[in-house]
N, C-alpha and C positions, 0 to 999 in steps of 0.2 A: 784076342785079346788083351792081353790087362798091359799097362804101363805104369810103371813106378819112377816119375818124377822123385830127387834126393835134393841135395843142394849139391854135395860136393864126389868127389871120388873114394873119399873114406864113407861117406856112409852108403855108397854102391858099393866097393871093396863086401862090409859088412853083409848088408843084405843077399851078397853073393854067395861069403861063405857059412854063410848062416846056412841058406839053402843047399848046400852038396852039403855040408855034415849034418844034413836033415834026410840026404839023397832027394834033394829035386831033385827035377833036370828044367834049370829055369823057359830053354826055351823050350822043349818040348810040350812044357806047363804053357807055353805060348803067352812069359811074363820077357820084358824086358825092361833093363834097370837105370835108365839114363840123369846121368849129374847137371844138372842145368847149371854150374858156373855160379850156382849162388839164385837165394832164395827168389833173388828181384827179377829174377831172367821168366820166374812161373808165369807171366800174363804171356809174354810170347811165347811160350812152350803151349797155352792152352789154346789159345788163337792160330795158331800151325796147326796146329791137329787136325784130322779128321776123326770127328769122332764117331764114325759108322763101325760098330761092333766094336769098341775103343774099352774099357773101364779105364778112368787116373787113381791113380792113388800117389797121395802124397806125404815123404817125411817131411817132415818137418821143425823147428827151435820152437818151442813153445814162447817167447821173445819173440817171433814173426808173426804168431797169429792172428793178428787186427791184420796187419799184411795180407795174409793170404787168404783170410775172407772176405774181404773187400776183393782181392780179384779175381777168388772165384765167383763170387758172387757176377761180376763184369764183366765174365767168362761165362756166364751162364749154363754153368760145364757138371752134371753131377762126379762130385769127385769124392774120391775118400780120403780122411782128414789123418795121420797117423803124429802124434805130438811130444818132441821129447821135452823135457822138461828144461834143461839150458841149452845142452845138443846129445850126440849119440856121444859122444865121447865120457860125459858127466852119465847117460845112465849107464854104459858099461864101467866106468868104475867104480859107482852104486853097486852094481848088481854082482861085482865078483869082490869089490874090499881093498881097499887100499893094495893090502898085503902083499893081494894075490898078484896084484900089477905091480904091485915092484917087484916079487918071484918075473914076469915076462921082461920087463926091463930087463933086470940083472940075466935072465938065459936070453936076451938079443945084443948084451955087452955092453948095457950104454945107463949103468948103476950108477961109474964115474960119470959123466953126463947131469948125470940125475941127482944124486952129492952137489955138485958145482951150481947147480941150479936151485937147491932148496937151501945153499950158504949165503947165495948172494943177498942182501940186508932186504930189499924189500918181498924179500919169501920166505925167510925169518918163520913172522909170524902168521899167517899166513895156513890155512888147515891145506892139509897134504892132497885132499880132493883136487882145492883148488890148482896146485904146484904142479901137477898133476895134468889138468888139462893143458898149462899152458905151457910146459915139458913137451907135450905133445903135437903142438903148435909153432915150438920155434926155429924146426929147422923144415928144412924142401923137403915133401915127402913122407912124410915122420907119420903122421898123421892116416893117411894108407894105411900105411905097414900096421902101424898098433890097431889097426879097426881087423882088418884081416890076424896080427895075433893073438888079440883079445878073443875073436870068436872065435877060432883055430883051437884056440889050445890051451884057455881056461875057463872059458865061458861053460857051464853045465846046463846038457841042455833043457832041462827043466828050472831052469831060473835066469833064460836071457830074457833083456828085457824089455818091460811089456810092449812100445810103440812095435821095436824091431820082431818082434812075435809074430803083432799080432798084424802089421807089415806082409809079413810074409804068410803070413795060414791065409789072412784074406785074395791075396796076391795069387798061391797058391790054389782056394778054393774052386773046385770041380766047375 
């Protein structure tokens, strides 16, 4: 069995949607995706595992790499690490480009909310990709919703962000 540990439910949603789009049945592939409720719970997840016949993969943000490496080393477990530059939302925005992400925002009926956010003084001079990351995190459930929408509707299967692509490939490998 392969256990894929991700930071939160939006990351889990992206992995599950990509697997479905690629025609993979995670259950049939003996892959379980678990949102840890934050990377600081990694140590508990690793300690609670029965590591017999379990391969562990972790998707995490680059800013948490030092913590992740210390935690994995302390647990003494072999773990496949897959790192997003800032976070998975950042990876998706960069892979798609701001215009394509804004098309998804418009299709979701939230373009007016996006424009309200971009007109706030703090965000007026910030890069659109940074404001989009903030937009996705401002309302409960929005990160989960957009993780699914961006992977489902917008990401071409040959343009999947590298960490997500490599994670799913490793999880479903033979």
